[in-house]
N, C-alpha and C positions, 0 to 999 in steps of 0.2 A: 510440355517440352519448352525449354528456355530458348528464345530466339530474339531477333532484333526488336520485336514488339513487346517483350516482357517488361513489365513495370515492377519497381521495387517498393516494398514496405518493410518495416523492420522494428527492432527493439534496440534502444540506446541505453547503456548502463555499464556498470563495472562492479562485480562480474556479471556475465550474461550466459556463459557456456552451459550453466545448469538449467537454463530456462526451458520450459515446455511450450512457450509461446510459438516458436517456429513450427513445431509439430501440429499444434492446434490450429493455427491460422492457415498453414498450407493445406491442411485437410479441408478446411472451410472454403478456401479459394478454389480448390479443385472441384468441390461439389457445386460451387457457383459458376464454374466454367470461366473463371477470370484468368487471363494470362498475366498473373502477378506472382511474385515470389516474396516470401517473408524471411528475413535473415536476422540473426542475432548479431548486433554490431557493437563490440566492446569499444568504449570510448573513455579516455582519461578526462578528468575535469578541466585541465588546462587546454584541451583540444576541442572542447564542446562547441564553442562559437564557430570555429573553423569547420568542424564536421557538419554542423547544421547548415551552414551556407553552402557547402559542397553538395550535400544531399539534395537541397532545394534546387541547386543549379542543374543537377542531372535529372531532375524530374521525379524525384521520390514522391510517391502518392500518399504517404502517411507514416507516422512513427508512434510507437509506444515508448514511454520513458520509465525507467526504474531506478533503483538505488545506484548511485547517490545523487542523481541529477534533477529530481523532481522540483526542487525549489529553485535551483540555479537557472534552470531552463525557462522558468517563468519570466525572468528578466530579459531573455533573448527573443521573446515572441513579439511579433508586430501587433498582435491583438490577443486578448484573453476573454474567455467566457466569464459571465458574472460569477459562477462558482469558482473557477480557477483564480479570479481576482480576490475573492474572499479568502480562499485557502492559501494563496501564495504558493500553490503547488500544481504542477501539470503532469499528467501521465499520458496524454494523447495530443499529437500534433497533426494538424490538417493544413495542406498548402493554402496560403492566403493569396488573394488576388494581386496584391502588390509585390509578390515575389518573396515574401517572408513566410512566417508560420503563424497559424492561429492555434492557441493552446487552450485545452480544456481538461476536464478531469472526469473520468468514468470510474475511478476507484470507489467513490461513495456508493454508487449503484451496485458495483460488484461486491463490496463489503457487506451491504445489508441483505443481499439475497439469501444467505443461509440462516439468517436469524429469525425469520418467521414474523408473525403478526406483532404489531406495535404494542398491543395490550399485554403481551407477555412480560414486557420490561418496565411497565409503568411503576414509578416510585422506587425503582431499584438503584443500586450503586455499581458503577463500572470503574475498572482500573485500566488505563492504557499505558503500556510500557514503551517509552520512546517518544521523542518530540520532533521527528523529521517529517519529510513530505508525506509518507504513507500515514503517519499518525494524524496529520491534519485532515485527511479524508476520512479516517476512522472516526475522529471526534465529530466531524460534521454529520456523519451518518448517525452516530449515537445521539446527537442532539435532536433528532427527529423521533426518538423512541420513548419520550416522556420519562426519562430517568430522573431520579432525584439529585444525583451528583455524579460527576466524572472526575476521578483523580488521574492526573497525568504525571508519570514518573520519568525523570530525566537525570542525566549525569551532570549537566552544567547549568548553574543557576541562571545565567544570563539568557541562554537559549530557551530555557523553560519558561521564564517570565515573559519573554517575547511571544512565545507560543500562546500562553494564556491570554495575553493582552490582545493578540490578533483574533482569537476565536471565542472569547468569552461572550456568552449570551445569558439572558435572564432565565430561560428555561434550561434545566440541567446545568447549573453553574459548574465551572471548572475550578479545581483546586490543584496546586502544584505540590510535588513531593520529590525531593532529591532521592536518588537511589541509596544514599547512605543515611537518610533521616530516620529517626526513631519512630515516627508515626507511620512509616511504611508498613510495618507488620500489622497495625490496626486497620489500615486501608485495605490490605489484602484480605484480612479476616472478614471485613464487611462486604466484600465484593460478591455480586451475583454473576458478573461477567468480567473476565480478564482477557485483554487483547495484547499480544506481543507484536509490535511493529518493528522491532529491531532485527538485525541479521544474526543474533546470537542463536546458535543451534543449526544454522544453515550448513549444509555439507561443504560448501565452497568458502566458508568464512570461519577460519580458526578451528576450534574444537567442536565437531558435530555432536559430541556428548554433553556440551555445556547447556545450562539452562538459564533463561533470563533471570537476573537478580540472584542467582545461586540456588542450589537445590534445597538448602535448609529452610528458606523462607516459606515454602509452600505447604509445610505441615499444618499451618494454621488456617488453611483455606476451608471455607464452608463446603459441606458435602453437596450443596445445591449449585455451586458455582459452575459456570460454563467457561471452558478454556478455548480461546480462539487464537491460533498462531497463523500469521500471514505467510509463513514459510511453508513450502510444499515439497522441498527436497532437503533432507530425507522425509519420507512420508510413512509414518508420523515422525515428528521430531522427538528427541528425548523428553522434552517437557510434556508433550501430549501423551507419550507412552506412559510416563509416570502418572499423569492425570487419569488415563484410562484404567490403570491398575487400581486407583482409588475410587473408581466408579463415576468420575466426572463425565459429563457430555463434552466431547472434544471436537473442534472444527479446525481443519487445516485450510491453507490458502488456495487449494485447487479450484473450488467452486468460485471463489472471488476472481481468480485468474480467468476462468471461462466466461463469467458474466461481464467483467470489465472489458475483456477482449472482444466479445460479441458487440458490446456497445461502441467500441472503437471502430470496428469493422463497418458498422452501420454509418458512421460519420464519414469514412473514407469513400 
C-alpha cells in the first residue's frame, strides 16, 4: 500500500512506457517487503538536469537510466564509479552523500549474463551495431571475452571515432565501420556474434518490422553466428525472428534487463 512512508525509485528515459522494469522491480520490492514503488519516468533531454535535481530533492532512493540519456547523465553526476568513468555512460544512479547522484553502470554485468563461459568466444569476431551509451557497455563486456576483433558500426563518423578512441584496448581491438561502408558486408560475414544496441525494431520506435542495417545485409551471415538484440519489445524482434528462421541462436534483451536490474537493486 502506498502511504506517507513510501519511497520512490524509477526509470528515466524517452520512451519508457514500453519498459518492463516497473513490473520486474515492483515484484521484487514486494517480495523484499520494502515500502518502495518503482515508476517509469519519461524525461526529455532538455529537462534532464532539472528532473534529476527535483527527484534528489524529494528523496528518490535510486534511478535506472535508459535511451537516450546514458551518456548525458554522466556529466550530471557528482561522482562516477571507475567503470562509468571509463565508459562515459551511466545506467544506475544512487543518492550521493552531498545531495547529488553517484552514477555507475550495471549494463556490462547484465549483457554478459546470457553469453556463457568466456572460452566460447576466444579468437572470434563480434559486430556491435550502434555507438551510444548501451553500446559502450556492450563493448566493455565483449572486451572480457578474449575476442580477436570487435567491429563497431555507426551512422556518423565523428561519433564513431570518438567511441573507438574512448574504448580502444590492446585486447580485442576495435575497428570502426560506417553503416554505409563497403566493408560492412564482409564484417557481417565474419561475425560469430552480432549485437544490436540501436532502437531499430523497437515497438515504440518507428517501424517495428524494421531490421538494423536493413534486411538485405543479413543473407551473408555465417550459420554459426549468434544474434543478440538488446530490445525486448516486441519479443522477438523482426530481426531475431528472421534469425530464428535461419537457425541462428538468438538472444533478446530480457535477461540483460533482469540481470542489470537486480544489480541496480542491490546498490539501492
